C-alpha positions, -999 to 999 in steps of 0.1 A, spaced: -13 26 -124 -41 51 -116 -77 43 -116 -87 74 -136 -80 82 -173 -95 98 -203 -87 107 -239 -67 140 -242 -70 163 -273 -37 176 -286 -35 204 -310 -7 202 -337 -2 235 -354 20 229 -385 19 225 -423 5 198 -446 -10 167 -430 -17 133 -447 -47 121 -426 -48 89 -446 -15 77 -433 -18 45 -412 -2 62 -382 -29 88 -381 -60 69 -391 -84 68 -362 -65 94 -342 -77 126 -358 -107 142 -342 -109 173 -363 -89 196 -386 -87 233 -396 -69 251 -424 -60 286 -414 -50 295 -449 -83 285 -466 -106 287 -436 -119 252 -441 -112 217 -428 -90 206 -457 -55 201 -443 -44 177 -470 -47 193 -504 -19 218 -513 -32 252 -524 -33 259 -562 2 268 -574 19 255 -543 44 228 -553 69 211 -530 49 214 -498 72 204 -469 67 170 -455 66 183 -420 31 182 -404 25 145 -409 57 132 -392 52 157 -364 16 146 -357 26 109 -358 51 115 -329 23 127 -307 -4 101 -313 8 78 -341 -3 42 -338 32 29 -334 53 61 -333 34 82 -309 42 90 -273 5 92 -264 -11 67 -287 -45 70 -272 -46 108 -276 -69 125 -301 -55 151 -326 -67 185 -337 -46 192 -368 -42 229 -377 -26 238 -410 -8 272 -405 17 273 -434 26 258 -467 63 263 -460 88 259 -432 79 292 -417 49 309 -402 39 342 -388 36 344 -350 1 357 -354 -9 328 -375 6 303 -350 -12 321 -322 -44 318 -341 -37 280 -345 -33 278 -307 -65 296 -302 -84 273 -326 -70 244 -306 -82 260 -274 -117 264 -289 -117 227 -296 -107 219 -259 -71 209 -266 -52 204 -234 -18 204 -251 -7 223 -282 25 213 -301 43 241 -320 73 228 -341 84 263 -349 111 283 -332 88 311 -322 97 333 -292 71 332 -264 72 369 -264 58 370 -299 29 347 -289 19 360 -254 1 392 -264 -10 381 -298 -46 371 -304 -73 370 -331 -98 380 -304 -98 408 -278 -82 386 -252 -44 379 -254 -32 344 -258 -19 344 -222 -56 347 -212 -70 323 -237 -45 295 -228 -61 294 -193 -97 288 -206 -98 251 -213 -120 231 -190 -123 194 -185 -157 179 -180 -160 144 -167 -188 120 -177 -204 128 -143 -194 158 -124 -186 194 -125 -163 210 -152 -130 221 -139 -106 247 -154 -73 230 -163 -59 252 -190 -37 243 -220 0 234 -221 22 247 -249 53 230 -262 75 252 -285 105 242 -305 138 258 -295 152 257 -330 181 241 -348 206 270 -349 230 256 -322 226 291 -305 218 303 -271 181 314 -265 195 338 -239 212 357 -266 179 365 -284 170 400 -271 133 398 -274 128 360 -268 111 363 -233 106 391 -208 97 377 -174 86 412 -161 57 412 -187 27 397 -171 12 381 -202 46 365 -212 51 352 -176 16 336 -175 22 320 -209 56 307 -199 41 291 -167 23 267 -191 51 263 -217 80 239 -223 108 249 -246 118 217 -265 154 211 -274 169 181 -291 190 154 -274 215 129 -287 222 101 -263 224 116 -229 233 151 -239 222 179 -263 223 173 -300 249 196 -316 224 214 -339 198 221 -311 195 255 -297 199 257 -259 188 279 -231 221 296 -222 228 316 -191 193 328 -183 179 308 -154 142 315 -163 148 299 -197 167 270 -182 138 263 -159 114 258 -188 138 239 -212 136 202 -218 153 178 -242 138 150 -262 154 129 -290 166 150 -319 160 121 -344 129 99 -344 112 74 -367 80 91 -379 53 88 -405 62 99 -441 35 122 -453 43 116 -490 29 81 -486 0 64 -467 22 38 -450 58 49 -453 82 61 -427 112 85 -424 136 98 -398 126 132 -386 156 152 -374 155 185 -354 137 200 -325 105 198 -347 105 161 -337 115 168 -300 85 191 -296 57 165 -303 74 139 -282 72 162 -252 36 171 -261 27 135 -261 43 130 -227 22 158 -213 -9 142 -229 -1 109 -212 1 126 -178 -32 144 -184 -49 113 -197 -41 93 -167 -48 121 -142 -72 146 -158 -72 169 -127 -36 180 -136 -36 216 -147 -13 229 -174 11 246 -150 13 215 -128 18 190 -156 45 210 -173 63 217 -140 62 181 -131 76 169 -164 104 195 -160 111 184 -125 114 147 -133 139 152 -162 169 130 -162 200 149 -151 225 121 -155 246 138 -181 282 146 -170 275 182 -180 255 186 -148 287 179 -128 304 209 -143 301 246 -133 324 263 -158 301 274 -186 288 308 -198 307 340 -201 314 341 -163 326 305 -164 305 297 -133 272 285 -148 263 248 -144 269 233 -179 240 209 -177 215 237 -171 233 259 -197 230 235 -225 202 211 -214 179 232 -192 162 208 -168 176 177 -186 162 148 -207 124 143 -207 117 111 -188 81 99 -190 87 69 -169 100 91 -140 70 115 -145 46 86 -142 60 74 -110 46 87 -77 59 121 -66 67 121 -29 53 96 -5 20 78 -14 -7 82 12 -41 65 17 -69 90 21 -90 84 52 -114 112 46 -135 126 18 -109 149 2 -76 141 -15 -61 171 5 -77 159 37 -67 134 63 -44 106 51 -18 81 63 14 71 44 12 38 25 45 26 40 28 28 74 -3 10 63 -2 -27 70 -20 -55 88 -8 -88 104 -36 -113 110 -38 -139 136 -43 -176 131 -80 -173 138 -85 -157 104 -66 -184 85 -34 -182 64 -49 -173 30 -66 -140 38 -83 -141 5 -114 -122 17 -93 -94 32 -73 -90 -1 -106 -90 -20 -120 -63 3 -91 -40 -4 -86 -47 -41 -84 -16 -61 -73 5 -32 -55 36 -43 -29 59 -28 -23 95 -37 10 112 -43 18 149 -35 2 159 -68 -31 142 -60 -25 114 -85 -40 81 -76 -21 48 -79 -36 14 -75 -18 -4 -45 -10 -41 -43 -28 -49 -11 -16 -85 -11 16 -71 4 -4 -52 30 -22 -82 45 1 -108 60 -3 -136 85 10 -126 119 29 -159 119 28 -188 95 22 -222 108 58 -231 104 69 -200 122 44 -205 150 54 -242 155 91 -233 154 85 -206 180 67 -230 202 93 -258 199 121 -233 207 103 -220 237 97 -255 250 134 -262 246 142 -230 264 118 -238 291 137 -270 296 167 -249 306 147 -229 332 154 -234 368 129 -256 386 100 -239 402 106 -226 437 79 -231 463 78 -211 496 53 -215 523 51 -180 537 24 -189 564 2 -219 568 -23 -203 544 0 -182 521 24 -197 496 46 -185 467 57 -202 435 83 -187 412 102 -198 381 133 -181 368 155 -184 337 192 -191 340 200 -154 341 178 -150 372 149 -131 355 115 -140 367 95 -158 341 64 -167 361 52 -162 397 22 -168 419 12 -157 453 -16 -179 467 -37 -174 499 -62 -199 513 -89 -184 535 -121 -199 548 -138 -212 517 -120 -187 495 -87 -191 475 -71 -160 461 -41 -158 438 -20 -130 422 0 -141 392 24 -129 365 37 -146 334 63 -134 308 59 -163 284 34 -170 257 35 -207 267 27 -200 303 -9 -210 309 -26 -188 334 -53 -200 357 -83 -208 336 -66 -204 302 -83 -225 274 -50 -243 266 -43 -253 302 -44 -291 304 -47 -311 335 -16 -333 330 8 -303 333 31 -317 305 48 -297 277 27 -296 246 32 -284 210 -5 -279 204 -13 -242 200 -49 -233 209 -48 -196 216 -48 -184 180 -20 -158 187 -41 -141 214 -11 -138 237 16 -134 211 23 -97 215 21 -96 253 53 -90 270 38 -97 304 5 -107 318 -4 -100 355 -37 -106 372 -58 -120 400 -80 -151 404 -104 -161 432 -123 -194 439 -152 -194 463 -166 -226 477 -203 -221 478 -218 -255 486 -209 -291 485 -191 -296 452 -201 -262 438 -175 -235 434 -176 -200 419 -144 -187 403 -134 -154 387 -103 -141 371 -88 -109 357 -55 -102 339 -41 -76 317 -10 -73 295 6 -51 268 33 -51 242 67 -41 254 67 -4 248 101 4 262 119 -22 240 98 -12 210 89 -48 202 91 -52 164 65 -69 142 77 -78 108 102 -49 110 75 -24 121 72 -9 156 44 -23 178 38 -2 208 0 3 212 -13 -32 217 -30 -39 250 -52 -67 262 -72 -75 293 -94 -104 302 -120 -111 329 -143 -141 334 -166 -156 359 -177 -192 361 -190 -221 382 -176 -256 386 -195 -286 399 -181 -318 412 -205 -345 401 -192 -372 424 -157 -380 433 -143 -383 397 -162 -358 375 -158 -320 374 -181 -299 352 -175 -262 345 -191 -233 328 -174 -199 322 -185 -166 308 -156 -143 298 -147 -111 280 -115 -101 264 -109 -65 254 -81 -55 230 -68 -20 223 -50 -18 190 -58 -53 179 -85 -78 168 -82 -114 181 -44 -109 182 -43 -93 148 -27 -58 146 -26 -31 120 -12 4 113 -20 34 93 -50 29 70 -54 -6 84 -53 4 121 -75 -16 145 -76 11 172 -114 10 177 -113 -15 206 -124 -51 202 -145 -71 226 -146 -109 225 -174 -123 247 -169 -160 253 -189 -190 267 -169 -221 277 -179 -255 288 -155 -280 303 -154 -315 318 -127 -334 336 -131 -371 344 -107 -391 365 -114 -427 352 -91 -444 377 -59 -439 395 -40 -438 363 -62 -424 335 -82 -392 330 -103 -375 303 -107 -338 297 -126 -317 272 -131 -280 264 -154 -261 241 -156 -224 237 -178 -201 215 -170 -165 211 -188 -134 198 -168 -104 185 -178 -67 188 -157 -43 168 -170 -7 168 -170 16 138 -134 25 131 -116 53 115 -94 32 93 -104 13 61 -117 -16 82 -149 1 94 -168 -27 111 -173 -64 117 -207 -81 114 -218 -113 131 -183 -125 138 -182 -157 159 -153 -178 170 -147 -213 182 -120 -235 197 -122 -269 212 -100 -296 226 -102 -330 243 -77 -356 255 -67 -385 275 -39 -384 301 -23 -411 322 3 -415 349 16 -450 356 38 -439 386 61 -411 395 84 -420 365 59 -423 336 32 -401 323 17 -393 290 -12 -378 271 -31 -379 238 -51 -349 226 -72 -335 197 -76 -297 194 -90 -271 171 -72 -238 176 -92 -206 177 -110 -200 144 -134 -175 130 -165 -195 123 -186 -169 106 -188 -131 100 -180 -104 75 -158 -74 75 -169 -40 61 -143 -20 43 -145 16 31 -120 18 3 -107 48 -17 -107 38 -53 -102 71 -72 -108 108 -72 -130 134 -88 -116 164 -107 -124 188 -79 -105 166 -54 -131 145 -37 -122 109 -29 -143 82 -46 -149 55 -20 -165 20 -22 -181 1 7 -174 -36 6 -185 -66 26 -162 -96 26 -164 -130 44 -138 -137 71 -143 -175 75 -112 -195 66 -114 -222 41 -102 -250 63 -102 -261 99 -69 -269 116 -68 -300 138 -39 -308 161 -33 -344 170 -6 -348 197 10 -376 216 32 -368 246 53 -390 269 76 -381 298 100 -404 317 116 -393 350 139 -420 364 150 -397 392 140 -362 405 171 -347 386 165 -363 353 137 -361 327 131 -373 292 102 -358 272 89 -368 238 61 -350 218 47 -360 183 23 -335 167 4 -341 135 -15 -311 121 -43 -313 95 -51 -282 74 -25 -260 91 -35 -224 95 -71 -233 87 -62 -236 50 -82 -264 34 -56 -272 7 -26 -270 30 -6 -302 33 -5 -319 67 25 -314 88 42 -335 115 66 -323 142 86 -343 167 103 -328 198 126 -346 222 140 -330 254 163 -344 279 171 -325 311 194 -332 340 198 -309 370 231 -309 388 
């Protein structure tokens, strides 16, 4: 529901009112008696017996405590008659009194022709001018002219309004302006017109302003203070429609009288079988639904629903730049955790606007989703490892004494990974490509020295979107035991195939990485390394992606510092360890996510690997996948609108740090009794999956057996 709302004043011009009735107590703002020119609308005039019990039930259908359509509305009750009839001039004066009080809707349960009202006035200005005067003044802000909507009873003569010669003349300017703010109220029974209700007939201009509401309704009995009766006739249909207009204006005060009336008419229920027939009227060619029911049955629920496609405003004006809500989503990588509570809090109260400028609070929990759950990520990795087991063995080719090639293909013959390597004097250069998220490129954090298949996932979804990564690496021997290495690679999502993410197209994500580092061999068995790197993403943030209002197109930079150690304990056992710290830079963006402040990341891993002989090898490892260690996100959220059409925005800072810290504990073993046979076994135990502190631990087991013929 919308974030704005206020109390709407409804004028009810009728007869006697019992303001002491429980349905009206607390709802009446003011009263006026046109007959006695005072505020007493309750006491009959001297000598007037048998005053019709009409005004009280009518008023209760607008804002009655239990019977009203708009129960929060305020009432201005105008007594215009002591009978069932009233002069058009008196009714027009009642409308004017309501306008003077600021009524945004006036209910007239009298079958008075609009032509008789339009030019009538107790002042120098005709009613068609006066009805445009009402302004709405918010608690803070500039008054805006919104006008007054008028609801007029069609009558209970079972006759066509088109047959009334002087009912409405569309060529008369005053009548036309009045009708633009008027609804003609007919009575319904079930899904069609009540038999006694008047109807619009053949004239399309009357059909366009005609609406049905229930012909019979439970209403307050004005002869008692707490009794009820059944009010029958279009006298009851009229206040029901007036209350619906008040509900619309209460929720969205910016709606003008022409806009609100047109919208209620446009959203009418046209489910009656009459709308399927086109054999009515003298010509026998008029649509029967329009002939008898006008626009159809008034449907407040339909009128309250968004019109057109909801959009999130990205600028300062409701009419300005915006993006459709259906295109606004975000999918967050593992580094941010699986709960995303901070992100949901940052966008709580976010509103979208429909084509009428009405604001609706959006459920942003559906807009922020994990890129992959822990279960999905683990399943993907296990399936990929099984698929890798069906790959053809790597092919090695020595092109020249210093140049070699290594390639791996899938069974269909498609290249999955390749490397061209050249050894020069003190310099090694490689060009490489990989089409597999599991494929560790030279220098990747997840690359482990034993070369065995693992279930541990350390990258935090950084390579999930990339269809292919290609790059270059170089190692320069500088001195005894001291090497300088550098690496560059780039990749993008598969644009041609239109890779889908959660059913949505992903075609803009790109990533590139470069680093430079040194390694030092401290003796024959220990290698120390230090690497500084930078990863640039376009259309993403640490592997997270978004669209529409949650786009991440600003360009992300992750600067990293990594330390590593590899120790060969003896001929069979070795130790390794990696630690990386990252610092994120995310420039001011054009979406709702405006900036990131002090965001730092971390990932770590260590392990023991062993090889007994050519047949047996194994490893044991501990790893913490990429995790946001600190930082805040700044959101700029539209939360409402002003009357004049400016977007009300809030700036929010929310923490990004997950509640938990995932730890992967893995044991792997491989047995190769011959070059053509291999059995592999992995057990992975995961603590606090997806960095969620309360998440239960998980265990996965993968067994592979391969034989090459």
